[in-house]
C-alpha positions in Angstrom: -5.3 53.6 -80.8 -5.2 52.7 -77.1 -1.7 52.2 -76.8 -0.6 55.3 -79.1 -2.4 57.1 -75.8 -0.9 55.0 -73.3 2.5 55.6 -74.7 2.0 58.8 -74.9 1.0 59.6 -71.6 3.6 57.7 -70.4 6.4 59.9 -72.4 4.8 63.1 -71.1 5.1 61.4 -67.2 8.7 60.8 -67.7 9.4 64.1 -69.0 7.6 65.6 -66.1 9.2 63.6 -63.7 12.4 64.5 -65.0 12.6 67.6 -65.0 10.9 67.6 -61.6 14.1 66.8 -59.8 15.2 70.7 -60.8 14.5 73.4 -58.4 13.3 77.0 -59.5 16.8 78.5 -59.4 18.6 75.3 -61.1 15.7 75.3 -64.0 16.3 79.1 -64.4 20.0 78.5 -64.7 19.8 75.7 -67.2 17.4 78.4 -69.4 20.0 81.0 -69.4 22.9 78.6 -70.4 20.8 76.9 -73.2 20.2 80.2 -74.2 23.3 81.1 -74.3 24.3 78.2 -76.1 22.0 78.8 -78.5 23.7 82.9 -79.0 19.8 83.9 -78.5 19.0 85.6 -75.3 15.3 86.1 -76.8 13.7 82.9 -74.7 15.0 84.5 -71.2 14.9 88.1 -71.8 11.7 88.1 -69.5 13.5 86.5 -66.7 16.4 89.8 -66.4 15.9 92.7 -64.6 15.4 95.9 -66.5 18.9 97.7 -67.1 20.8 94.4 -67.7 22.7 95.2 -71.0 24.4 92.5 -72.3 25.8 93.1 -75.9 25.1 90.5 -78.7 29.2 90.5 -79.1 29.3 89.0 -75.6 26.8 86.6 -75.8 28.4 85.2 -79.2 31.4 84.9 -77.0 30.2 83.0 -74.5 28.3 81.0 -76.9 31.2 80.1 -78.8 32.8 79.0 -75.3 30.0 77.1 -73.8 29.1 75.4 -77.0 32.5 73.7 -77.5 31.6 72.3 -74.7 29.4 69.5 -76.3 25.9 68.5 -74.6 24.7 70.3 -71.6 24.4 66.9 -69.0 22.8 68.9 -65.7 23.0 71.8 -63.6 22.8 71.2 -59.8 22.7 74.0 -57.2 25.4 74.2 -54.7 25.1 76.3 -51.9 27.8 75.6 -49.9 30.7 78.2 -50.4 28.2 80.5 -52.1 28.6 84.0 -51.4 25.5 85.8 -49.7 22.7 86.6 -52.4 24.0 84.7 -54.7 23.1 81.0 -56.6 25.7 78.8 -57.3 25.5 75.9 -59.8 27.9 72.9 -60.9 27.3 72.5 -64.5 28.6 69.2 -66.1 28.7 69.6 -69.9 30.2 66.4 -72.3 33.9 67.6 -71.9 34.2 70.0 -68.9 32.6 71.3 -66.3 31.6 74.8 -65.2 31.0 76.5 -61.8 27.8 79.4 -62.6 26.6 82.1 -60.7 23.2 83.8 -60.4 21.8 86.4 -58.5 18.0 87.9 -58.8 16.7 91.2 -57.7 14.1 92.2 -55.4 11.5 91.2 -57.8 13.1 87.9 -58.8 14.5 89.2 -61.7 18.3 88.1 -62.8 20.3 90.9 -62.5 23.5 89.0 -63.0 24.8 85.9 -64.1 28.5 84.7 -64.5 30.1 81.5 -65.5 34.1 80.0 -65.4 35.3 76.6 -65.5 35.5 74.2 -62.8 39.6 74.0 -61.4 38.4 70.2 -61.1 36.1 67.8 -62.7 32.9 67.8 -60.6 32.0 64.9 -58.5 
């Protein structure tokens, strides 16, 4: 029984350590990316500013595109060359790399999020 508890504690520690390498913005961008891939924005609705209207058709289109890229591997913020007020991310999938941008309002809610395929593979 002690061994099971030790293994459980170790698994929880590893999980928490893995999450700690992402900053707040990276975690938010990853949550939105996963929600879009799942074609379901409900898990992140509370993170979006009121008045941000995204149609189910648009989410389905985004889901088709991102879902076809394979497993989401990483989301890393890169502030260099990012416009003022925006947060930019390198997003790696199994098949292709993407660039995402996200902007918050004064209350810390997401008012804009977009993505496009990276011109060249990310390093």
